[in-house]
N, C-alpha and C positions, 0 to 999 in steps of 0.2 A: 582407496577413494571413490566414490559413487558421483558418476556425473547425472546431473541434474539440471536438466533447460527450464531456465528462468523464459517466461511469456510475459518478457517486457523488453524493451528496449530505452527507457529512461534509466540513465546513467546515475543517478542519481537513486534510483532501488535499487541497482544492480551493485551497487557499494557499498549499500546496507546489507543487502542480501549476503553479499561474501562474506562480510564482516561477520553476519551473524552466522553464518553456515557453517565459515571454516573448523571451527574446533569440532564438529559432527562429522569431518570428511568428508565432507561432501562437497564436488566441485562443481560451480554454480556457472552456466555455460550460457549466456544472453541470445535469446534467438535471433537475433539480429548477425551473430556471430555464425550461424547454421544456415542464413539467407531464409529465413521464416519472415515473412511479412504478418505483420500485426494482424489480428484476429479479430473482425467486426464487434462491436459492443454495443449492441440495440436495447438493451435491456432496461429494466427501469430501477434495477436493485444492485447492490456490488455485490452479492452472492452471485446470481446468476449470471454478471459480465463475467467476471472471476473464473466461475466454472467452464465457462465457453473459449475462453481464453486459454486455461490449463490444459481443455481437451484437443485442442485444434493444435499447439505447442509438441503435445505427446505424441498427437498422431502425423504430424511433419517430424519429426526429431527421432522417431522410435526409441526414446527415452522416457523415466517419471519424468514428469512437469511437474511444476511448482507456480502459479498467478495469485496475482492478488490485484483485487479494485478497492482504491482508497479514493479518500477525497474528506470534503473540510464541508461542513451542514450547519449552516448559521440556525441559531432558533426564531430568530426575528422573521427570518425570509421560510420559515414552513419547510427546512430541509436543504433549501440551493445552497450552493451549487450542485451538490450532493455527485452523483453518478456522472455529470457534467463538469467537475472541475480542474481538470486538464484542458476543457475545452470550452470552459465558460465567456471566454469572449470571443468564440469563434474557432472555425477549426486550426486555424494556422497561428492561436494566438500563443503568446509566451508567457510566461510566468507573470512578470511585470504587468504585463494586459491583465491578467485576469484578476491581479490581485486589486487592480484600482478599479474593474468593474465589482468587486465586492465590496470596497469602502463606499463606494460611490449607493450602490441598493442599500448598505446599513446607514448609511447617513440619515439624521434624526432620529434613529431608532434609540430607544432606549436601553434596549436587550441588547447587548454584543456578545453573548453567548455563542458559543461554536465549540462542535468536537468533530476532531477529524474521527473516520472509519474507516475500518482494515477488512477487508474479505479475502481469506487467505484460503486457497484451493491446493491440494495436493491429488495429483491422480498417479496411480504407477503404470497404467496404458491410458490411451485413448479412452479405452472402454469400461475402465474402469467402473464396475457397480457399486464401489464403496469409497467416492471420493472422501477424503479426509477436509470437511469446511468449519473454521474458524471464523467467528465476525466479533471485534473489540472496538473500543473506542476509549479517544485521549481528550479531556474536555481542558478547555480555557475559552480566553476571549478575544475580540479581534480588536486590534487598535489601527492609529489612522497612521503611523509612521513607523517605517521598517526598522528593523533594529537584527545586528547580527551579520553575519557573512557565510554562517555553517548550515548546511542544509538544504532546502531546494523548497518550490511549490510555495503554499501559503505562510509556511515556516517563520517567515522575517518580521511577520501580523501578528502568528499564530502564539498570545500571551500567555504566561502560564501564572495566575495569581499569586500561587503556592511558592512558588521559586525565587516571582520578581525577575523571569528571564523570558524572552521567546524563544520559539524553537530553535532558532536561527541562534540564538548567543549560546545553548548548548555546547559541552564538547561531544562528539561525534559517539564515543562508547555511553556517557552518560544517557545522550536521548535513545540511544540503541536499548538503554535497562526500563524505559520508561514510556517510549512511543507506540503507537497503536500498532505499528509493524511489529515491535518489539514484543508486545505483548501477545498479537498473532503467531508469530514463530514460535516462541518461547511455547505456548499451549498446542501447538502443531505437531510440535517436534515429542512432544510428551504424549499426545496421543500416536502418534509413529510409534516410538517405545513400546507402548503398552502393547500395540495392535503385535507387533513383531514379535515380543516376549511370550504373547498368549500363542501365537502359531507355531511358534515354535516347541512348546509346551505339547502342542495337540498334535 
């Protein structure tokens, strides 16, 4: 079983990645378990922040690292909260405060469309010149009343019209199949497998 450090201390993300990677014989270790502090996230894009977090965790742990930067982008707000999703209502904000700020910002807007974004980065070492980078989207709308108790973040307010459910009403296994993070991880795994098979052939 290969160990991989996850550049996140978000318990919800750790659970999702553990479930998604377990069948591939990866042991996910959250950076907090190794005493690694969170990296700075000063960049305006999801990809740049994910890459910075992956390199930081890999350098500190001395092992391959996986990092994601994800968030929700509301169409009527020109992509906000975007990379600030986890701290939309302030550095110490919790999910409830972030959700309330988003709902308030969308009040009176006719367009309630939004999409989750996941930028996922894998580095084999801190100086990996060829990181694997994947970015995916998951489309829905933002509703005013919370529904469901699964998931985390904006999930109780992220409504999927084609399913008639919020992300927080989905069974975790179902969510992992269709979510932005699930999509990104499957694509990343595919690229990892392709890279390894070509390296072996050569």
